TIZAZA-111478 format. One record per residue (C-alpha): residue number from 0; residue in three letters; x, y, z. Coordinates in steps of 0.05 Angstrom, whole numbers, plus 5000, padded with zeros to 4 digits. Layout:
<rs>
R  pos  code    xx    yy    zz
R  NUM   ALA     X     Y     Z
...
</rs>
This chain:
<rs>
R  pos  code    xx    yy    zz
R    0   MET  2911  4503  2763
R    1   ILE  2907  4578  2782
R    2   THR  2955  4575  2841
R    3   TYR  3006  4530  2821
R    4   LEU  3013  4580  2759
R    5   SER  3008  4639  2817
R    6   ILE  3062  4618  2853
R    7   TYR  3115  4615  2789
R    8   ILE  3089  4682  2760
R    9   TYR  3105  4713  2831
R   10   PHE  3168  4687  2831
R   11   SER  3188  4698  2762
R   12   ILE  3170  4784  2772
R   13   ILE  3203  4777  2831
R   14   SER  3268  4749  2793
R   15   LEU  3259  4788  2740
R   16   SER  3252  4855  2778
R   17   GLU  3321  4843  2803
R   18   ILE  3319  4876  2869
R   19   LYS  3384  4894  2901
R   20   LEU  3382  4855  2973
R   21   SER  3434  4860  3024
R   22   GLU  3470  4787  3045
R   23   ASP  3431  4784  3111
R   24   THR  3364  4805  3077
R   25   LYS  3378  4746  3025
R   26   LYS  3384  4697  3083
R   27   SER  3320  4720  3109
R   28   TYR  3279  4723  3041
R   29   PHE  3311  4642  3035
R   30   PHE  3291  4634  3101
R   31   LEU  3213  4648  3083
R   32   LEU  3211  4619  3018
R   33   PHE  3240  4559  3051
R   34   ILE  3191  4553  3101
R   35   PHE  3124  4568  3051
R   36   MET  3149  4508  3004
R   37   LEU  3163  4472  3066
R   38   LEU  3083  4477  3088
R   39   PHE  3058  4482  3015
R   40   ILE  3091  4420  2997
R   41   SER  3074  4369  3062
R   42   GLY  3013  4418  3078
R   43   ARG  2982  4391  3020
R   44   HIS  2910  4351  3027
R   45   TYR  2902  4299  2970
R   46   VAL  2945  4329  2924
R   47   GLY  2988  4286  2885
R   48   GLY  2996  4231  2850
R   49   ASP  3013  4176  2899
R   50   TYR  2985  4213  2964
R   51   VAL  2926  4164  2968
R   52   SER  2971  4105  2959
R   53   TYR  3018  4135  3015
R   54   ILE  2972  4144  3053
R   55   ASN  2940  4067  3050
R   56   ILE  3018  4043  3062
R   57   PHE  3036  4087  3118
R   58   GLU  2964  4056  3153
R   59   GLU  2978  3985  3142
R   60   ALA  3046  3998  3164
R   61   LYS  3035  4012  3226
R   62   GLU  3000  3930  3231
R   63   ASN  3053  3900  3193
R   64   PRO  3120  3935  3185
R   65   GLU  3155  3878  3146
R   66   ALA  3109  3878  3095
R   67   PHE  3138  3944  3065
R   68   LEU  3212  3936  3070
R   69   GLN  3214  3948  2997
R   70   LEU  3212  4025  3011
R   71   HIS  3276  4015  3035
R   72   GLY  3302  4082  3073
R   73   LEU  3232  4111  3065
R   74   ALA  3203  4048  3113
R   75   TYR  3250  4083  3162
R   76   ILE  3212  4137  3168
R   77   ILE  3152  4113  3158
R   78   HIS  3169  4067  3231
R   79   PHE  3201  4124  3257
R   80   VAL  3134  4170  3255
R   81   HIS  3092  4117  3279
R   82   LYS  3140  4105  3341
R   83   LEU  3128  4175  3360
R   84   ASN  3046  4164  3359
R   85   LEU  3053  4218  3299
R   86   ASN  2999  4228  3238
R   87   PHE  3011  4232  3167
R   88   PHE  3019  4303  3158
R   89   PHE  3079  4287  3206
R   90   PHE  3110  4238  3144
R   91   ASN  3094  4289  3096
R   92   PHE  3135  4342  3138
R   93   ILE  3195  4303  3143
R   94   CYS  3189  4279  3067
R   95   ALA  3187  4346  3051
R   96   LEU  3234  4374  3097
R   97   ILE  3290  4319  3081
R   98   PHE  3273  4333  3003
R   99   LEU  3285  4424  3004
R  100   ALA  3342  4420  3048
R  101   GLY  3370  4384  3001
R  102   ILE  3346  4430  2947
R  103   PHE  3370  4493  2977
R  104   LYS  3442  4450  2999
R  105   PHE  3448  4447  2924
R  106   LEU  3423  4517  2905
R  107   ASN  3488  4548  2931
R  108   ILE  3533  4511  2877
R  109   THR  3509  4573  2837
R  110   ASN  3507  4640  2852
R  111   GLU  3434  4645  2814
R  112   ARG  3400  4611  2875
R  113   LEU  3323  4636  2866
R  114   PHE  3334  4636  2788
R  115   VAL  3356  4562  2796
R  116   PHE  3301  4544  2848
R  117   ILE  3237  4586  2803
R  118   LEU  3264  4530  2745
R  119   LEU  3253  4487  2795
R  120   ILE  3188  4494  2812
R  121   PRO  3143  4468  2755
R  122   THR  3178  4400  2756
R  123   MET  3219  4387  2806
R  124   ILE  3179  4421  2871
R  125   TYR  3113  4414  2837
R  126   LEU  3122  4345  2800
R  127   VAL  3165  4301  2846
R  128   GLY  3170  4337  2906
R  129   MET  3094  4340  2903
R  130   GLY  3078  4273  2872
R  131   TYR  3141  4215  2883
R  132   THR  3149  4216  2963
R  133   ARG  3197  4168  2957
R  134   GLN  3248  4202  2897
R  135   SER  3232  4268  2930
R  136   VAL  3269  4238  2990
R  137   SER  3327  4209  2949
R  138   ILE  3334  4273  2905
R  139   GLY  3346  4316  2973
R  140   LEU  3403  4262  2989
R  141   LEU  3423  4262  2924
R  142   CYS  3427  4348  2917
R  143   TYR  3478  4338  2987
R  144   ALA  3517  4283  2949
R  145   ILE  3521  4331  2883
R  146   TYR  3547  4399  2924
R  147   TYR  3602  4351  2979
R  148   TRP  3618  4327  2910
R  149   SER  3624  4409  2869
R  150   GLU  3672  4425  2938
R  151   ASN  3715  4360  2940
R  152   MET  3686  4328  3008
R  153   ASN  3697  4268  2987
R  154   VAL  3668  4223  3053
R  155   LYS  3599  4261  3055
R  156   LYS  3597  4252  2985
R  157   TYR  3589  4177  2990
R  158   ILE  3555  4180  3043
R  159   PHE  3489  4223  3028
R  160   PHE  3499  4177  2951
R  161   ILE  3494  4109  2982
R  162   LEU  3433  4137  3021
R  163   SER  3400  4169  2963
R  164   VAL  3411  4098  2925
R  165   PHE  3371  4063  2987
R  166   VAL  3315  4105  2984
R  167   HIS  3300  4104  2905
R  168   ILE  3350  4062  2864
R  169   SER  3344  4127  2806
R  170   SER  3393  4159  2845
R  171   ILE  3445  4107  2819
R  172   ILE  3450  4148  2756
R  173   PHE  3508  4198  2783
R  174   ILE  3554  4139  2797
R  175   PHE  3598  4171  2778
R  176   LEU  3600  4228  2821
R  177   LEU  3647  4169  2862
R  178   PHE  3694  4174  2802
R  179   TYR  3711  4238  2789
R  180   LYS  3713  4305  2829
R  181   SER  3710  4375  2806
R  182   TYR  3742  4410  2758
R  183   GLU  3766  4351  2736
R  184   LYS  3782  4348  2660
R  185   ILE  3752  4290  2618
R  186   LYS  3792  4235  2593
R  187   ILE  3769  4174  2536
R  188   SER  3808  4133  2567
R  189   LYS  3783  4138  2641
R  190   LEU  3711  4151  2610
R  191   LEU  3715  4088  2562
R  192   LEU  3729  4042  2623
R  193   LEU  3694  4072  2674
R  194   THR  3627  4062  2621
R  195   PHE  3650  3995  2617
R  196   PHE  3654  3982  2688
R  197   THR  3590  4020  2707
R  198   THR  3547  3989  2657
R  199   SER  3582  3920  2668
R  200   ILE  3561  3930  2748
R  201   LEU  3490  3962  2738
R  202   TYR  3474  3915  2689
R  203   LEU  3498  3843  2739
R  204   PHE  3455  3881  2787
R  205   TYR  3398  3899  2751
R  206   TYR  3404  3810  2741
R  207   LEU  3417  3795  2792
R  208   TYR  3370  3833  2837
R  209   PHE  3304  3859  2798
R  210   ASN  3314  3803  2732
R  211   ASN  3250  3830  2704
R  212   PHE  3215  3903  2693
R  213   ASP  3166  3880  2735
R  214   ASN  3209  3890  2793
R  215   LEU  3250  3944  2768
R  216   SER  3183  3991  2762
R  217   SER  3159  3960  2828
R  218   SER  3223  3979  2870
R  219   LEU  3222  4039  2836
R  220   GLY  3156  4049  2860
R  221   LEU  3124  4068  2793
R  222   GLU  3045  4066  2774
R  223   LEU  3042  4061  2709
R  224   ARG  2976  4059  2696
R  225   LEU  2979  4134  2702
R  226   VAL  3032  4144  2658
R  227   LYS  3036  4092  2603
R  228   ASN  2979  4124  2559
R  229   SER  3002  4201  2569
R  230   PRO  3000  4230  2499
R  231   LEU  3055  4276  2540
R  232   LYS  3099  4220  2552
R  233   PHE  3153  4231  2487
R  234   LEU  3149  4302  2514
R  235   LYS  3176  4292  2554
R  236   PHE  3235  4265  2533
R  237   LEU  3240  4326  2493
R  238   ALA  3238  4363  2551
R  239   HIS  3315  4337  2578
R  240   ILE  3339  4341  2493
R  241   VAL  3329  4422  2502
R  242   PRO  3386  4438  2554
R  243   ILE  3422  4387  2517
R  244   LEU  3419  4427  2447
R  245   VAL  3437  4487  2498
R  246   PHE  3490  4466  2522
R  247   LEU  3522  4436  2459
R  248   ILE  3509  4495  2410
R  249   PHE  3545  4549  2477
R  250   ARG  3592  4496  2487
R  251   LYS  3656  4551  2500
R  252   LYS  3612  4584  2531
R  253   PHE  3603  4517  2589
R  254   ASN  3676  4508  2579
R  255   LYS  3692  4576  2625
R  256   ASP  3653  4531  2674
R  257   LYS  3713  4486  2698
R  258   LYS  3690  4465  2763
R  259   ILE  3624  4431  2751
R  260   TYR  3643  4420  2676
R  261   PRO  3633  4339  2693
R  262   LEU  3569  4345  2715
R  263   TYR  3540  4381  2655
R  264   PHE  3581  4327  2627
R  265   PHE  3558  4268  2654
R  266   PHE  3487  4293  2650
R  267   ILE  3499  4296  2564
R  268   VAL  3521  4222  2566
R  269   SER  3485  4196  2611
R  270   THR  3409  4232  2579
R  271   VAL  3434  4211  2512
R  272   PHE  3450  4140  2541
R  273   VAL  3384  4122  2569
R  274   ILE  3337  4148  2522
R  275   ILE  3376  4104  2457
R  276   LEU  3368  4053  2505
R  277   MET  3297  4065  2516
R  278   PHE  3285  4063  2447
R  279   VAL  3332  3992  2431
R  280   LEU  3300  3958  2482
R  281   LYS  3216  3984  2463
R  282   GLN  3236  3942  2405
R  283   LEU  3267  3883  2439
R  284   THR  3219  3873  2498
R  285   GLU  3149  3847  2497
R  286   GLN  3138  3888  2569
R  287   SER  3147  3959  2524
R  288   SER  3102  3993  2556
R  289   TYR  3137  3997  2630
R  290   ILE  3214  4025  2585
R  291   ASP  3188  4091  2573
R  292   VAL  3161  4098  2644
R  293   ILE  3236  4069  2679
R  294   ALA  3265  4111  2635
R  295   ASP  3229  4177  2648
R  296   ARG  3239  4159  2730
R  297   VAL  3301  4148  2723
R  298   LEU  3328  4215  2690
R  299   ILE  3293  4259  2735
R  300   PRO  3347  4281  2781
R  301   PHE  3375  4300  2717
R  302   LEU  3321  4365  2727
R  303   LEU  3372  4400  2791
R  304   ILE  3419  4392  2718
R  305   GLU  3388  4426  2671
R  306   ALA  3364  4480  2713
R  307   LEU  3433  4501  2724
R  308   ILE  3446  4501  2658
R  309   PHE  3398  4542  2633
R  310   VAL  3414  4593  2689
R  311   ARG  3498  4585  2683
R  312   LEU  3483  4607  2613
R  313   TYR  3434  4664  2634
R  314   SER  3498  4688  2670
R  315   LEU  3550  4678  2616
R  316   ILE  3510  4718  2562
R  317   ASN  3519  4792  2529
R  318   LEU  3495  4839  2574
R  319   GLU  3449  4870  2527
R  320   TYR  3411  4818  2517
R  321   LYS  3403  4786  2594
R  322   PHE  3329  4814  2611
R  323   LEU  3305  4784  2546
R  324   PHE  3338  4718  2551
R  325   LYS  3318  4710  2637
R  326   VAL  3250  4733  2604
R  327   LEU  3246  4662  2542
R  328   ILE  3276  4626  2599
R  329   LEU  3217  4637  2642
R  330   PHE  3161  4638  2591
R  331   TYR  3189  4566  2560
R  332   PHE  3191  4533  2636
R  333   GLY  3118  4568  2652
R  334   LEU  3092  4546  2586
R  335   MET  3120  4466  2609
R  336   LEU  3086  4476  2664
R  337   PHE  3013  4499  2633
R  338   VAL  3023  4449  2589
R  339   TRP  3033  4397  2644
R  340   LEU  2977  4421  2688
R  341   GLU  2923  4430  2622
R  342   PHE  2938  4372  2585
R  343   ALA  2973  4314  2615
R  344   ASP  2932  4251  2637
R  345   ASN  2956  4252  2722
R  346   SER  2955  4326  2728
R  347   PHE  2881  4316  2760
R  348   ALA  2913  4291  2823
R  349   TRP  2940  4356  2837
R  350   GLN  2885  4409  2819
R  351   PRO  2865  4439  2856
R  352   TYR  2916  4448  2913
R  353   ARG  2885  4442  2974
R  354   SER  2920  4448  3037
R  355   ILE  2903  4400  3102
R  356   PHE  2908  4485  3139
R  357   TRP  2847  4494  3108
R  358   GLU  2831  4436  3130
R  359   TRP  2827  4455  3198
</rs>
């Protein structure tokens, strides 16, 4: 636990110190930060919820490549590494490289890049980057799609969105990127039409391709036994609600952020829709134990937007309270990290942190 908390606290102190740096120095600092995180994630040794599973997949795929086509885009990475006769470390390295390259591209949306990155450490970096390998690659590609959406670069937006969904189906919740542009105002008529259209398409896709929750859960790469009995599982959804409340309370301030306002709007709509649908389906289906696990995995990409909401509010708040507000935000995310490490049923898979470089 001490390794994860120490890294988070160190970067939090750096952020709070608000040291003024030149642009060249910032670029050098972020380059070093990228290298450190790349080695930290890819160099983990038997650390993370899916580490052992992917070792087995990696080894078995060498003998029988066709057996793992359900991994979709990730299967190509595995086969590429095997073609080069490289080991499992290089597989993790490539996955971490795609993931972190996307995260750092996403940071260009805001002027508070370091602050956003720090808020992503507890959940996106530790939990997803070191625990959900396939989804981390998908999110890395999705980050490119979000960035190109914010710059209204449509062709690149489509390409990276499709690649992201091809790697992990959960990214399809960002389908609104295909229909809206940054700076665009939300019109009720278009919203209702889009909601009906996308809901129908997604249901048809689910019915034809998955047909039941077992197949969907398998496609998402879920380990149900790790999470279904966790006493903290509903706290995850509460954590998604908090940024929604923050946004609604300070909605007038966020209205000024016209460039990515559609991103905030669809985060709220999609999150509320998924959580309500989760509770409804849990009452209607016998396979209710799957529902909250699937909902949790589908909402993971929105952690990116949640970090943006807190950082954007920090930049809009009165100068007199800026420092205190930043401390509170960092404490809140640090508390989430501590609770997960201390009480989550599956956190044992991350502790203690071990590195392959230490094994050498």
